[in-house]
VEXZA-643372 format. One record per atom (N, C-alpha, C): x, z, y. Coordinates in steps of 0.02 Angstrom, whole numbers, plus 50000, padded with zeros to 5 digits. Example, Ala and Ser with C-alpha at 12.3 -4.5 7.8 and 13.67 -1.06 7.14 Angstrom:
506605039049716 506155039049775 506605039049835 506425035449888 506845035749947 506455039450002 
//
This chain:
474375664547917 474695665747981 474605658248015 474625660048084 474575654048140 475175648948121 475115642248134 475685638448149 475885637548220 476355633048235 476685633248294 476095629048339 475845624248324 475245620648362 474695627148380 474475631948344 474055636948368 474355641348398 475185644048411 475425646548438 475425645048517 475325638948534 475555636348604 474745638848629 474305638948614 473695641348650 473555650648646 473975653348621 473925662748616 474295664348674 474125671048699 474555674748738 474845679848698 475415681348698 475905683948661 476145691048705 476025696448671 476305703648701 476815706048673 477535707648680 478035710448646 477945717048670 478005723548620 478235728648633 479025729648608 479345732348654 480035733448642 480415725648671 480165723348719 480485715048743 481125715648751 481625721548782 482065720648804 482775721048740 482405721148690 482855721948630 483245715648605 483675715648583 484185711348569 483785705748526 483455707848477 483035701548432 482195699148467 482035704948504 481455702448528 481595701048596 481955699548639 481965695348691 482135687948680 482455687448622 482795680948580 482195678048571 481635679148551 481075676848533 480595674848567 480605681248620 480145678748677 480335674048712 481015673548729 481285668448766 481195661048728 481195660948676 481025655148653 480205652048650 479865657548646 479265656748658 479095653648718 479265656948761 479355654248844 479445646548870 480115646248822 480355637648824 479855633548782 479375634048734 478825631948724 478235631648758 478295635248812 477535636048841 477135641848828 477255644948785 476745650648783 476645655448821 476215657048841 476185663848888 476365670448861 476775672548877 477175679648862 477165685448909 477065690248894 476985695648921 477375702448871 477615706848901 477945712748858 478105719348904 478205723748850 478375730648887 479045733448858 479455736748901 479925741548891 480105747848921 480345751748868 480305759048888 480665759148955 481315754748976 481725755249029 481815748849060 481965750349132 482225741849164 482715740249123 482925732049135 483615730949110 483695723349131 484225722349141 484435715249173 484105709149104 483925712349046 483635705948996 483055705849023 482545711749047 481965710249061 481875706149134 482295707149166 482375703649233 482515698749225 482735692449172 482795688549161 482385684849118 482055688049080 481265684549045 480815685449102 480765689649171 480385689449214 480485682849249 481185680749259 481185673949294 481015667649250 480905668549201 480875663949142 479955663449156 479755666949169 478915666649176 478545672349143 478895677049093 478585683749073 478355687449104 477785690549086 477405696449133 477775701649106 478165705849134 478485712449117 478205718149141 478265722549084 477975729149108 478505734449080 478705738649122 479045746049125 478745752849099 478765754049031 478335759649007 477665756648955 477565761048921 476965758048879 476335760048885 475785756348896 475155757248899 474555752848881 474025755548861 473635751248822 473395743648873 473455745748947 473155741648982 473775736448993 474285738248974 474825730548967 474495724948926 474065727348874 473965720448827 473465715348869 473085719648933 472825713648945 472335710148899 472265702748915 472025696448875 472395696448803 472815697848795 473335696548753 472895693848665 473165689048630 472895687748594 473365689748519 474075691248521 474495691148485 474895697448487 475195702448454 475525707048473 476025704748428 476785707048459 477395706048420 477555713148437 477895716048378 478135722148371 478585724348326 479195727648357 479935728548302 479805733148276 480135735448211 480105740648171 480325748548199 480625747448267 480935752248286 480375757148348 479885751348336 479185754748380 478745759248327 478675765048369 478165772248335 477435766748316 477125768648273 476615765348257 475925768748299 476155773548335 475555778648383 475845776948453 476085770948451 476275768148527 475565765448554 475395768948618 474665766848642 474535759148654 475075753048640 474895748148660 474795745248572 475085746548520 474945746048451 474295748548437 474085754748450 473475757748435 472825753648463 473075750748533 472505746448579 472375740048555 473025737548500 473115731048483 472745731048423 472775738148381 472345737648329 471575736348328 471445742348382 470745742648405 470415736348408 470725732248450 470535725748468 470525719848412 470895722248369 470755716848312 471395711448331 471815712648372 472475707448372 472825705948325 473065699548299 473535699048252 474045700748272 474345705648239 475025708448239 475635705848189 476065704348226 476705701648203 477315705148197 477605708448148 478235709948147 478865704748198 479395708448211 479815703348245 480115698148183 480275698848136 480485692348080 479855689948064 479235690648072 478755686948062 478575682348127 478795684148181 478685680248243 479375674348230 480025678048217 480305672348216 480385667948150 480125669348108 479905664748053 479425660948078 478905661348104 478685655248129 478975649948189 479345652148223 479915649348263 480105644048226 480435647148178 480885642048125 480565637748088 479775638948077 479455635448012 479495628148006 479615625148076 479485616848065 480255614548086 480735620648080 481545617448085 481945615448006 482435614848021 482805614647973 483385621747975 482965626647961 483345633147982 483885635847935 484375638747978 485015641047938 484795649547954 485005653547906 484885658647926 485725662647895 485955666547943 486575668947925 486555679147921 486535679647871 486595686147828 487135688347816 487155696247797 487785698647767 487915706247820 488095710747775 488305718047807 488515718147854 489135714147866 489695713347935 489705704547963 489765704948007 489875696548042 489485693048061 488835695248055 488135690348066 488195687148119 488215693848179 488155691248249 488815685248268 489275687148247 489825682448266 489835677248224 489605676148163 489545669548133 489205665048148 488385667248166 487945665248188 488085661648249 488505665848314 488625663248373 489325657148375 489775657448324 490305653948306 489875647048280 489505647548251 489195640648193 488885637148282 488455641448297 488005638448370 488445634548419 489065638048450 489515634948477 489955627448449 490005629448378 490345623248352 489785616748352 489175618548335 488935612448320 488535609948408 488485614748458 488455611648519 489065609448527 489705608748506 490375605848548 490335600648509 489935599848444 489935593548405 489455587048430 489155590748499 488555586548506 487905586248476 487745592448446 487065594248422 486765598648459 486245599748476 485785603748505 485225609548479 485655612548435 485125617648380 484715624448429 484275624848408 484015630448418 484175637948387 484265642948423 484695648548391 484335653848410 484425659748382 484195667648379 484705670248365 484885674048407 485605678848390 485375686348414 485605691248374 485725697848391 486165701048438 486485695148488 486975695248530 486945692948575 487425692848645 487485689048666 488185683248667 488115677148655 488585672848670 489025673948729 489685675948717 489945676148786 489845671648853 490045662948806 489945657048837 489375655048840 488965655148892 488335654348896 487885660948928 488095665548895 487875672548912 486965672948897 486935668648828 486265669748809 486125671848740 485605674248714 485465674848642 485025671048621 484765667748655 484345663048602 484195655748637 483915652048618 483965643248655 483435639848605 483105636348648 482525631648606 482975624148616 483235621348565 483575616648573 483175609848542 483595603948550 483225598148563 483125593548486 483735596648437 483775595348379 483465598048334 483375596848255 483045599048211 483215605248192 483885607948168 484275612448174 484065618748223 483915625348179 483615631348200 484145636448172 484655639248215 485195644248182 484815652748196 484855655548151 484575662848147 484905667348110 485085673148160 485475678748123 484875683948091 485135683948017 484635685747971 484765693447959 484425699047994 484425705047994 484335709047908 484825711947876 484335713547825 484215720547825 484195725147877 484165732647888 483505735747850 482965729447874 482325734947836 482135729547788 482415724047759 482175719147713 481815713947735 481565713747800 481165709947834 481435702347834 482165700047829 482415695347827 481945689547769 481715691347722 481375687147676 480915682547696 480695685147759 480095679547787 480395672947815 481035674147819 481235666147857 481175660047820 481415661847750 481325656347692 481735649847735 482325650047735 482785645447766 483035638647711 483055633747745 483345628547695 484245631447681 484435632647736 485125634647700 485405641747748 485805644447694 486015652147715 486785652947711 486835658547759 487675660447753 487545667947719 488035670247680 487975677747664 488865679447675 489035684647722 489605683447738 490005690447682 489625694447675 489825700847623 489175705447615 489315710547565 488805713747544 489015721247534 488915726047566 489175730947559 488505737547556 488555742447556 488175749447561 488005749747642 487475749647675 487315751447730 486495754247735 486355754147795 485745756347809 485335759047771 485685766347754 485405770547710 484875774947728 484575773847791 484075775447778 483365770347759 483535765247734 483085760147704 483125759447635 483895759247613 484195758247542 484705764247514 484435767647479 484725773647450 485455772247419 485455765747397 485925764447346 486205757647366 486935755747313 486985749547319 486595745247282 486515746947236 485905744247197 485305739747222 484995744747266 484485743347310 484735737247368 485255738247400 485535732247437 485575727047393 485905726547334 486185720547304 485435717247285 485015721647268 484165718147252 483925714047328 484035717447381 483645713747443 484255706847455 484695706747443 485075701347451 485005694847388 484845699747324 484595693447285 483945691047290 483515693447315 482875692947359 482895687447398 483485689947455 483635684347497 483745675247478 484235676347435 484365670447400 484005667847355 483455670947326 482935668247296 482265663847363 482465665947408 482135664847468 482325657547503 482755654747489 483145649947514 482665641747477 482575639147504 482305631547494 482285629747446 482075626547386 482415621347350 482685616847380 483225612547362 483545608647392 484075610747446 483985614847461 484575619347508 485105622647510 485355626147539 486095629047511 486325635647528 486645638947517 487135645147525 487645644747522 488065647047583 488735647747586 488905654447575 489505657047536 489445663347511 490235665547516 490335671847558 490995673247551 491195676247501 491605674347447 491755677047388 492425681047387 492605683247452 493185688247460 492775697247447 492095695547449 491665702147455 491605702447385 491635706647360 491345710047270 490675711147270 490245711747330 489705711247318 489365705447319 489545700547355 489485692947359 489635689247289 490245691547259 490405689047184 489805691047133 489685698247144 489275699047096 488415696147102 488385695747161 487655692747184 487585684547144 488275680547140 488235675547130 488095674847040 488635680147021 488565680046933 488055681446921 487665684646944 486795685746921 486425679546939 486515674446991 486015671347008 485975665746948 485455663246957 485105658046897 484915652946922 484755652347007 484525647047026 484995639247018 484725633747010 484965628847006 484745622547057 484265624747102 483945620247142 484375620547199 484915625147218 485055623847276 485715624747280 486355620847316 486965621047331 487275627947337 487705629347312 488255636647314 488705632347336 488895636347375 489575631447419 490035640247442 490755641247410 491015647847428 491715646347478 491715652147502 492305652847541 492725658847550 493325658247551 493775665047558 494495661647526 494755667847512 495645666747486 495595661247432 495075660047382 495235654347339 494665655047319 494395648947348 493555645247347 493575640747358 492935637047362 492595629547390 493115628547442 493005632947488 493435632747553 493905637447565 494645636047555 494885642047549 495425643347603 495485647747629 495805649747687 496585651147673 497205649247704 497795650747682 498235650447731 498775653047721 499405653547798 498995656547861 498765661747837 498455666147900 498865667447951 499015668448013 499385670548055 498985674448102 499075680748114 498715683948162 499165686948238 498945685848286 499195687648351 498695693348373 499095695648434 498605700348478 497685698748496 498005692048511 497355688448547 497095684448514 497325681848467 497215673548433 497275674848355 497075669048326 497105667948241 497135662048222 497545660848162 497565653148145 497755653748069 497495649548031 497375648447957 497245640747963 497465637747882 497375633447855 496875632547818 496375626847815 495645627647800 495645620847730 495575624647653 495605617447610 495135616447591 494785611847573 494145610847533 494365607247481 494145611847417 494205608947342 494905604147345 495455608347364 496155607347370 496415602647426 495825598047457 496155594647503 496105597047582 496635596947605 496705601047681 496445597247727 495805601947763 495515598547806 495705599247857 496065606247896 496335605047957 496625612347963 496965613048022 497125619648045 496595622448081 496525628348061 496015633348099 496315637148170 496225637048236 496455640848264 495875643448315 496075650548315 495415654548363 495825657848418 495365658648484 495545662248541 495415668248537 495175671548475 494905677948475 495355680648403 495515686648401 495975690248366 495565691548301 495875692248245 495685696548182 495685692548111 495825693848081 495555690748000 494915689847989 494495694947997 493845693147991 493435687848022 493945687948082 493545680948133 493775675648087 494345674748065 494555667948012 493895666747971 493775672047918 493405673547873 492625669447901 492495670847959 491745671247990 491925663948020 492325660348046 492585654848081 492405650248004 492845651347958 492635646247879 492005646547872 491585649147881 490925651647853 490485645547891 490605646347960 490385641648022 490565634347993 491275633247993 491535627647969 491205623047904 491075628247852 490685625747791 490095623047825 489695627347848 489075625947872 488985619347926 489495619647964 489405614048009 489355606647973 490035607447925 489975601947883 489365598447843 489095604247800 488625603347760 487875601047810 488035603247895 487355599647918 487595592847958 488225590247932 488275585347958 488805583248004 489175588848047 489405587348111 490215585548076 490625582148120 491245579848104 491635586548099 492325586748055 492655591448060 493175592848117 493285587448144 493865589148199 493365590548258 492665591148271 492325592348322 492215599248313 492025602148243 491875608348235 492555612448237 493035610448205 493675613648231 493875616748298 493735610248353 493845610248416 493455615948451 492755615848412 492235621948434 492475626148430 492655628348375 492675635648343 493515637948377 493855635048413 494395635948462 494115637548527 493635634248530 493265636448595 493035641848618 492765644648550 492305650948562 492875657148578 492375660848621 492785665548651 492515673948634 491975671348600 491755679748567 490885680248594 490785686548560 489995689048575 490055694248613 489625696948642 489595703048678 489595707548625 490035713448643 490145718548618 490465718448550 490875712948530 491325712048491 491905711748491 492355716048498 492895717248518 493025712348589 492655715748646 492495711948696 493025716048746 493485711248776 493945713648830 493605714048886 493575723948906 493155723748985 493475723449040 494175722949031 494425723049088 495165728149068 495635726549122 496265730249113 496225734649190 496715740849179 496955744649255 497575746449236 497995746049271 498795747549248 498895747149189 498895740149162 499085738649084 498735742949044 498255746949063 497675749848997 497185746448990 497095743448934 496405737348922 495965741748893 495395741748905 494735742648892 494355739748842 494095739748774 493915736748737 493235740648706 492775734248713 492155737948677 491805734048622 491565738248582 491535733848506 490845738248487 490425734748442 489835736648419 489805741048342 490655740248303 490695742448238 490285749948228 490075749448182 489685756848158 489545758948075 489785755148053 489975755847981 490835756147960 490925761047912 491795762747909 492055754747899 491935751447864 492185743547867 492285741047930 491755740147962 491885736448036 492295741848077 492405748148067 492805752648108 493455751448103 493475749548026 494275749248000 494475742848043 494125737248020 494335730848052 494385730848124 493935734948170 494245733448232 494795737648254 494875744048229 495385747148237 496075744248225 496025741348152 496755735748144 496925730848198 496225728848217 496535722748262 496545726048326 496335732348357 496665734848415 497395735648395 497525737948348 498255739648346 498755734748342 498445729648327 498855721948331 498905721848394 498385721648426 498125721548507 498725724648529 498715730848538 499055734648571 499835734648567 500055732048520 500825730948496 501145738248487 501515739048547 501935746148540 501585751848582 500985749748595 500435755248645 500065758448597 499675761448624 499275766848585 498545764748579 498195767048520 497405765448528 497035771548536 496675772448592 496315778948602 495505775948591 495215780848525 494455776248515 493975782948533 493455780048581 492925783248584 492445781248540 492245784448491 491765784848420 491175786748426 490605783248429 489835786448436 489615784248366 489655789648326 489075788848259 488445785548269 488205782548224 487615779248230 487205779448173 486645784348202 486095786248144 486385792948093 486135797748098 486085803548050 486205801247986 485845796147964 485865795947892 486535791247880 486605786747899 487415783547894 488015789747899 487975792647955 488545798147969 488445801647900 488015805547886 488015809547819 488175805747759 487945799147741 488365794947686 489075792847672 489375792647740 489955789547747 490495795247776 490305802647801 490725806447829 491645804347802 491785805147740 492445804147723 492845796947733 492315790847738 492505783747753 492605784547825 492265787847854 492425787347925 492975791147962 493105796247920 493675800047921 494415797647924 494395792547864 494875789647822 494995783147888 494575779147911 494825773847946 494775775148018 494555780748042 494565782648094 495425784948124 495895787248077 496315788548054 496805782348095 496715777048095 497015770548132 497265773448178 496725774848206 496825776048284 497375781148306 497655781448363 498245787048393 497945793748411 497275793048455 496925798648482 496145796548464 495965800948430 495155798948401 494655805848442 494115802848491 493705807648519 492895804748492 492665809848467 492005807848444 491375811848485 490985807048497 490395810648521 489825812548475 489465814048487 488855815548457 488455809048417 488335809748372 487885804648330 487395803348384 487245796348385 486695791948413 486115790948374 485485793248379 485095795448323 484735787648320 484745784748352 484255778448352 483595779848347 483175779348301 482595781448300 482555786348234 482925789048234 483085794848180 482975801448195 482605805948158 482625813448166 483285816248149 483465821348171 484215824148156 484005825248096 484565825848054 484525831547999 485085834047993 484645840447965 485065848647987 485725848847957 486245850447999 486865849947980 487355844947974 486865838747998 487285831748008 487575831648075 488115831748082 488425828948149 489065826448148 489305824148213 489925819948214 490705827248212 490375834048191 490835837248191 490995837548126 490565834448079 490795833847995 491515829847993 491505823248037 491985819348023 492575822648037 492575825948111 493185827948128 493465833148083 493115838848062 493265842748010 493545839947950 493185835547940 493585827647866 494375827647894 494395826747962 494985822847973 495705829047975 495435835147996 495925839847992 496415838248043 496475834748102 497015832948131 497005833348206 497525834148242 497575835648294 497455831848356 497565824848309 497445819848368 496675818648367 496235821148334 495445820648345 495155825548371 494555824848416 494245829048461 493515826848458 493175832348437 492395831948457 492355832548520 492005829148554 491785830448638 491135826748640 490695831648639 489845827448659 489725827348722 490205829448774 490015826948835 490325819848869 489965816348883 490155808148888 490695808948965 490425813849007 490885814549072 491515815049050 491515820948997 492145825248986 492585820348949 492155816348903 492595810948849 493135806648895 492675803248960 493225798348986 493605801649032 493555805949064 494095809949091 494625810749043 494555813548951 495115816448932 495405809848912 495115804848880 495345797548849 495845794848922 495575794948978 495925792749035 496685795949042 496475802249033 497105807049057 497565804049001 497435803648938 497975801748894 498235796448887 498015789348917 498145783148924 498835781048980 499325778248952 499665776348980 499835767448988 500125764449016 500245758149029 500365755948946 500115750248941 500215746348860 499595750348808 499245754748828 498935758048782 498115754148792 497725756648733 497055752348731 496605758348723 496075758348765 495425762348773 494855759048729 494655762048662 493985757948628 493455760648629 492855758148664 492265761348646 491885759048581 491795762048538 491575761548469 490895763848446 490315759548428 489805760448407 489195756048420 488655758648406 488025753948405 487465756848441 487715762548489 487215765148518 487355764748597 487515769348627 487575767448700 488135770348733 488835771848680 489305771748709 489565766748749 489305759948748 489655755048780 489475756448876 489105759848898 488995762348935 489395765948999 489895768348942 490545772148974 490995767949010 491025762448982 491605756049000 491655757049080 491085755449124 491225756249176 491525762549224 491455767049201 491575774249224 492335774149190 492685772449131 493185771749109 493605765849159 493345762549183 493955756549216 493805759949290 493325763849303 493205768549384 493815771949377 493725777349325 494085783449323 494875779949317 495135777049283 495705772049285 496065770649350 495565767849385 495805765749445 495685772149504 495475776749484 495495782749513 496155786149517 496305786249448 497145789549418 497665786149440 497525780449466 498215776249509 498175776749563 497555779849608 497555781249672 497805787749677 497715791649623 497905799349648 498695800449620 
//
């Protein structure tokens, strides 16, 4: 594969340019002076932003879009019969996966990859903001937007490159980082991993891919991570743990509606008090991982703690979208039962005496089929539950698999299957009273309902 010096002279075309991961890679290539073009199925603000930076952008897919490109970058979500893919194969272009392209950008940096079933985007964002506050200027590529700065990627002036490492198709093995964080390990992405054993295997391979002399920061409150470390035989990397009883220990946790606090102790010595401007015990854990990584990278503890306190969150991660007549609308990306549980528990704390009304859109038929009972259990935390139909992503429908399976499992008067996005907004808003929280939840397009919810709440007052 080419190196970074060779990349500078290439014309690189992206298919699926508007995606969270692809757009970040393109942004960094543009900053490096690479000639970038790309296509996506529909227009978006992301494409407009890349166009402003100099990318040649196409809406819709056509073989002609390739032009005189030398390299094609394609995400796993793109069909192999896409006309641009077929044209690239016919022309003999070098074809890179998203992970291979990111690995190329990371290859000459001190790279830190953040992996785990849950918390990757937030932890990557936290570490980035904390290091920036400490005066470092890391490069970063994140699978979501940092609220402060409003971007998902940046070419920094320093030697550090921070990257979110998505395990969903196993491609994160391409990164071979100097350092890594593994937040937790659970069964997910059942379209690629049929059982927990296969998930454990890919994380073991990821651990094995860390460069000799590097480090791993591991969240040992996760049984899956404990199991991974128990089977690890590597002695050429430093392993640092964090959790309730670990190298970096979390204690004196205090959770408020919109914030969180804890004491962090390193090997028995108090490092400091952690104060977060975002809620949730899970974010205390994510921040502790970021603190451990920041210290390992040479940043001062006081500045890291200040940076973490300044962190205002990432897009679609318990994101407060606004309030109308004291009804707050929250949007969250959670799509695994564990994430749904944590999000709804945080929402209940946020709501206080108010109620939590959730509009949940299951993501992928395979995940829905695997976790019907688990989704039913955790959704019951909410006071009222509206279930949209499953968001397919790139999957074909599985006969008999529908959100109805979850509502049937719940057998509760507070749950309703409502496949109409228009109707679900009307019904949720009709229920809402001052003090309540309406939360849109899922990794599909349920977030598109947020403007309509806010508008309908305004109309409710006017009427």
